C-alpha positions in Angstrom: 0.0 0.0 0.0 2.8 2.4 0.8 5.5 3.4 -1.7 8.4 2.1 0.3 9.0 -0.5 3.1 8.8 0.9 6.6 10.6 0.0 9.8 8.4 -1.9 12.2 6.3 0.6 14.1 6.7 0.7 17.8 7.3 3.0 20.8 5.3 3.9 23.9 2.7 5.8 21.9 2.2 3.6 18.8 -1.4 3.9 17.7 -3.2 0.8 16.8 -3.2 -0.1 13.1 -5.8 -2.2 11.4 -8.1 -2.5 14.4 -10.8 -5.1 14.3 -13.5 -2.6 15.4 -16.1 -5.2 16.4 -13.6 -6.5 19.0 -12.4 -3.3 20.4 -15.1 -0.6 20.3 -17.9 0.3 22.6 -20.5 -0.3 20.0 -20.2 -3.5 17.9 -22.7 -2.1 15.4 -20.2 0.4 14.2 -18.3 -0.5 11.1 -14.6 0.3 10.7 -15.5 3.5 8.9 -14.0 6.7 10.4 -13.2 10.2 9.5 -9.9 11.8 10.7 -9.8 15.6 11.1 -6.1 16.4 11.4 -4.8 19.6 13.0 -1.3 20.8 13.7 -0.1 23.2 16.3 0.5 26.2 14.1 1.4 28.4 17.2 4.4 26.2 17.8 5.3 24.9 14.3 5.0 27.0 11.1 4.9 23.9 8.8 3.0 20.6 9.1 6.2 18.8 8.3 7.7 20.2 11.5 4.7 19.4 13.6 4.5 15.8 12.4 7.9 14.9 14.0 7.4 16.7 17.3 5.6 15.5 20.4 2.2 17.3 20.7 2.6 18.6 17.2 -0.7 17.2 15.9 -4.2 16.7 17.2 -6.6 14.3 15.4 -10.3 14.1 16.0 -11.6 10.6 14.9 -15.3 10.4 14.1 -16.9 7.0 13.5 -19.2 6.8 10.6 -22.4 4.7 10.3 -24.0 4.0 7.0 -27.5 5.5 7.1 -28.9 8.8 5.9 -27.1 11.3 3.7 -24.8 13.8 5.5 -25.1 17.3 3.9 -21.8 18.5 5.3 -19.9 15.6 4.0 -21.6 16.0 0.6 -19.8 19.2 0.1 -16.5 17.3 0.3 -17.8 14.5 -1.9 -18.8 17.0 -4.6 -15.3 18.4 -4.5 -13.5 15.1 -5.0 -13.5 15.2 -8.8 -11.3 18.3 -8.6 -8.7 16.4 -6.5 -6.6 14.6 -9.0 -3.3 14.2 -7.2 -1.9 14.1 -3.6 -1.0 17.8 -3.5 -4.2 19.1 -5.2 -5.8 22.2 -3.7 -9.5 22.8 -3.7 -11.0 25.9 -2.3 -14.1 25.8 -0.2 -16.3 28.8 0.6 -18.6 28.7 3.6 -17.5 25.3 4.8 -17.4 24.7 8.5 -15.6 21.5 9.4 -17.5 21.4 12.7 -20.4 20.1 10.6 -18.5 16.8 10.4 -18.6 16.4 14.2 -21.4 14.5 16.1 -24.0 16.5 18.1 -22.3 15.7 21.4 -18.8 17.0 21.1 -18.2 16.8 24.9 -18.1 13.0 25.0 -14.9 11.5 23.7 -11.8 9.4 24.6 -8.4 11.0 24.4 -4.9 9.5 24.4 -1.3 10.4 23.4 -0.6 8.3 20.3 1.0 8.2 16.9 0.2 8.6 13.3 -1.4 5.5 11.8 0.2 6.2 8.4 3.9 6.9 7.5 6.0 8.3 9.1 4.2 6.7 12.2 5.6 9.4 14.5 4.5 9.7 18.1 3.3 13.2 17.6 -0.5 12.9 18.0 -3.0 13.7 20.7 -6.0 11.6 19.6 -9.6 12.5 20.4 -12.0 9.7 19.5 -15.6 10.8 19.5 -18.0 8.4 21.3 -20.9 9.4 19.1 -20.9 8.6 15.4 -22.3 10.5 12.4 -24.4 9.0 9.7 -23.4 9.1 6.0 -25.2 7.5 3.0 -23.9 4.4 1.4 -23.3 6.4 -1.8 -21.2 8.9 0.1 -19.2 6.2 1.8 -18.6 4.4 -1.6 -17.4 7.6 -3.2 -15.0 8.5 -0.5 -13.7 5.0 0.1 -13.0 4.2 -3.6 -11.4 7.5 -4.4 -8.0 7.0 -5.8 -4.9 9.1 -6.7 -3.5 7.6 -9.8 -1.3 5.6 -10.1 -1.3 4.8 -6.4 -4.3 4.9 -4.1 -4.6 7.6 -1.5 -3.8 6.4 2.0 -6.5 3.9 3.1 -6.3 3.6 6.8 
């Protein structure tokens, strides 16, 4: 899946990779669908590339997704996907509030100091895993989960 072989991940803060959700999550009805909202500490680091290698450089909000009704906020992203052709593509959004991708109850979450689940797997992340899911339609999930960056797929984790 990744372009080059990686050293075996490890460390005190290694985040779980390829979790079998039914065996490890509070709600066995949830599928292993999740959305990661990645933030970097721009007060401390001027570039994402700096933050990704420093402790407490990143914060990731993980939101579990459940297939159900259409999510209007996510649809704005789905509609923009055709304009994203390569890894470094830029698409401008107007009047898009990423908070619309969070569940209703934003005060109920787990948090832990962990790592990236994709290369470079650095222990630079404060994870916040929302306990409540959001619903997305099957079509929305299919569009996002099958989106690829040719010739290699975007990171699927």
